[in-house]
C-alpha positions in Angstrom: 17.1 -101.9 -75.6 13.2 -102.6 -75.4 10.7 -99.9 -74.6 7.5 -101.1 -73.0 4.8 -99.1 -74.6 1.8 -100.2 -72.5 0.8 -96.6 -72.5 2.1 -94.7 -75.3 2.6 -91.1 -74.0 1.7 -87.9 -76.0 4.2 -87.6 -78.6 6.2 -84.3 -77.1 6.4 -86.7 -73.8 7.5 -89.7 -75.8 10.1 -87.4 -77.4 11.4 -86.6 -74.0 11.8 -90.0 -72.9 13.7 -91.0 -76.1 16.0 -87.9 -75.6 16.9 -89.1 -72.2 17.3 -92.7 -73.4 19.6 -91.9 -76.3 21.6 -89.6 -74.0 22.1 -92.2 -71.4 23.2 -94.7 -74.0 25.9 -92.2 -75.2 27.3 -92.4 -71.6 27.9 -96.1 -71.5 24.8 -97.2 -69.9 23.0 -100.1 -70.8 19.3 -101.2 -70.0 16.6 -103.5 -71.1 12.7 -103.5 -70.5 12.2 -99.9 -69.8 8.7 -99.0 -69.5 8.5 -95.3 -70.5 4.8 -95.1 -69.4 6.5 -95.0 -65.8 8.9 -92.2 -66.5 7.6 -90.0 -64.0 8.4 -92.4 -61.0 12.1 -92.9 -62.2 14.5 -91.7 -59.5 15.8 -88.1 -60.3 12.6 -87.5 -62.7 9.7 -85.3 -61.8 6.7 -84.4 -63.8 3.7 -82.1 -63.6 0.3 -83.6 -63.7 0.1 -83.6 -67.6 3.1 -86.0 -67.5 5.8 -83.6 -68.9 9.2 -83.6 -67.3 9.9 -80.8 -64.7 13.1 -82.1 -63.2 16.1 -84.1 -64.2 18.6 -85.0 -61.4 21.3 -87.1 -63.0 22.7 -89.5 -60.4 19.6 -91.1 -59.1 17.9 -90.8 -62.6 20.9 -93.0 -64.1 21.2 -95.7 -61.5 17.4 -96.5 -61.4 17.2 -98.0 -64.8 17.0 -101.8 -64.9 20.0 -103.4 -65.9 22.1 -100.1 -65.6 26.0 -100.1 -65.4 28.1 -97.8 -63.4 30.6 -97.7 -66.3 30.3 -94.5 -68.4 32.6 -92.5 -70.7 33.0 -88.9 -71.3 30.2 -87.3 -73.6 29.1 -84.2 -74.8 26.5 -82.0 -73.5 25.3 -81.1 -77.0 23.6 -84.6 -77.4 20.9 -83.7 -75.2 18.0 -81.8 -77.3 17.0 -79.3 -74.7 14.2 -78.1 -76.9 12.2 -81.2 -75.9 12.0 -80.0 -72.2 10.1 -76.6 -72.5 9.0 -76.7 -68.9 11.9 -78.1 -67.2 12.7 -76.0 -63.9 15.5 -78.3 -62.4 18.5 -79.5 -64.4 21.5 -81.3 -62.4 24.0 -82.9 -64.5 26.7 -82.6 -62.1 29.7 -85.1 -62.0 28.9 -86.8 -65.5 32.5 -86.1 -67.3 30.5 -83.9 -69.8 33.0 -82.4 -72.2 32.9 -79.7 -74.8 31.3 -76.3 -74.7 27.8 -75.6 -73.1 25.6 -75.5 -76.0 23.7 -72.4 -76.8 20.5 -74.4 -77.0 20.4 -74.6 -73.4 19.0 -71.1 -73.5 15.8 -72.6 -74.6 15.3 -73.8 -71.0 13.5 -70.5 -69.9 11.8 -71.8 -67.0 14.9 -73.4 -65.0 15.4 -72.3 -61.4 18.3 -74.5 -61.1 21.2 -75.2 -63.6 24.0 -77.3 -62.0 27.0 -78.3 -64.5 29.6 -78.7 -62.0 32.3 -81.4 -61.7 32.5 -82.0 -65.5 35.2 -81.2 -68.0 33.2 -78.6 -69.8 35.2 -75.9 -71.6 35.0 -72.7 -73.6 33.1 -69.5 -72.7 29.6 -69.5 -71.1 27.2 -69.1 -73.8 25.5 -65.7 -74.0 21.9 -67.5 -74.2 22.2 -68.0 -70.6 20.7 -64.5 -70.5 17.4 -66.1 -71.6 17.0 -68.0 -68.1 15.5 -65.1 -66.6 13.9 -67.2 -63.7 17.2 -68.7 -62.6 18.2 -68.0 -59.1 21.1 -70.9 -58.9 23.9 -71.5 -61.4 26.5 -73.6 -60.7 29.5 -74.4 -63.3 32.2 -74.7 -60.7 35.1 -77.4 -61.2 34.9 -77.4 -65.0 37.4 -75.5 -67.7 35.1 -72.5 -68.4 37.2 -69.8 -69.8 35.0 -66.8 -70.2 31.9 -65.2 -68.7 29.9 -63.3 -71.1 28.5 -59.8 -70.5 24.9 -61.0 -70.9 25.2 -62.7 -67.6 24.0 -59.5 -66.0 20.6 -60.0 -67.5 19.9 -63.0 -65.0 18.0 -60.5 -62.7 17.0 -63.3 -60.3 20.2 -64.9 -59.8 21.2 -65.3 -56.1 24.0 -68.0 -56.2 26.5 -67.9 -58.7 29.4 -70.6 -58.5 32.3 -70.3 -61.0 35.2 -71.6 -58.9 37.8 -74.1 -60.2 37.8 -73.0 -63.8 40.1 -71.4 -66.3 38.8 -67.8 -65.9 41.4 -65.4 -66.7 41.3 -61.6 -67.1 38.5 -59.1 -65.4 35.2 -59.8 -64.3 32.5 -58.3 -66.5 31.2 -55.1 -65.1 27.6 -56.4 -65.8 28.0 -58.5 -62.7 26.8 -55.4 -60.9 23.3 -55.7 -62.6 22.7 -58.9 -60.4 21.0 -57.1 -57.7 19.7 -60.3 -56.2 23.0 -61.9 -55.8 23.9 -63.2 -52.2 26.7 -65.6 -53.0 29.6 -65.2 -55.6 32.3 -67.9 -55.7 35.3 -67.1 -58.1 37.8 -68.9 -56.2 40.6 -71.0 -57.8 40.5 -69.1 -61.3 43.2 -66.7 -62.8 41.1 -63.4 -62.3 43.4 -60.3 -62.9 43.9 -57.6 -60.5 41.5 -57.1 -57.3 38.1 -57.2 -56.6 36.2 -54.8 -59.2 34.6 -51.9 -57.8 31.3 -52.4 -59.5 31.1 -55.5 -57.2 30.5 -53.1 -54.3 27.2 -52.3 -55.9 25.7 -55.5 -55.1 23.7 -54.6 -52.0 22.5 -58.2 -51.1 26.1 -59.8 -51.6 27.0 -61.3 -48.3 29.4 -64.0 -49.4 32.4 -63.6 -51.5 34.7 -66.7 -52.0 38.2 -65.7 -53.5 41.4 -67.4 -54.2 44.1 -66.0 -51.9 45.4 -62.6 -51.5 46.2 -59.9 -52.7 42.4 -59.5 -53.1 40.7 -57.1 -50.8 37.5 -57.8 -49.3 34.9 -54.9 -48.8 34.1 -55.0 -45.1 30.2 -55.7 -45.6 31.0 -59.0 -47.3 32.1 -62.4 -45.7 35.2 -63.2 -47.8 36.8 -66.6 -47.6 40.2 -67.1 -49.4 41.0 -70.7 -50.6 
């Protein structure tokens, strides 16, 4: 891989580029003559005026590289150094066949307003460090193998949309979900949640859509509940 350096970015920004390129190599991509000075016009990448990355959206980001290939293999999310992206606000890594646990380091992305890790093969419990993402309104981890929701999720005070469907969730939903006062959409369909809808869900005054998986769930009348 050749990196054209006609304009060498500031060291932290160069670190961002190297992190992305190294991660891309791990998912089976191949490329040549990549000009890192043009990082901010790569598809799926957005930067601020200073040239620091604020958005990563995987699919177009992947396909834009010169000489890319559509062959890729499962890789682990831990190979992304999230500390290299301190002002990232949008992270979409949906459909990348990412495996393993969601690393605790993801909690360093404190400015995120969108986190989409859906349609992967991620496992284990959600990390408690998600509680650090205080600006996050949308979290999508659907279609994975997630097994647990930490009580700390109740700290995400700005969360409006939470997608947990098609995972391996078991037991009862944490009572701290009642702290998500801004939540309007909750999707827990296609899991193994025990019992009915917990009483504390009724405290979510802004919740209007609650997606479940078949009876015997009982839906409070003020919500739009859709069985799947």
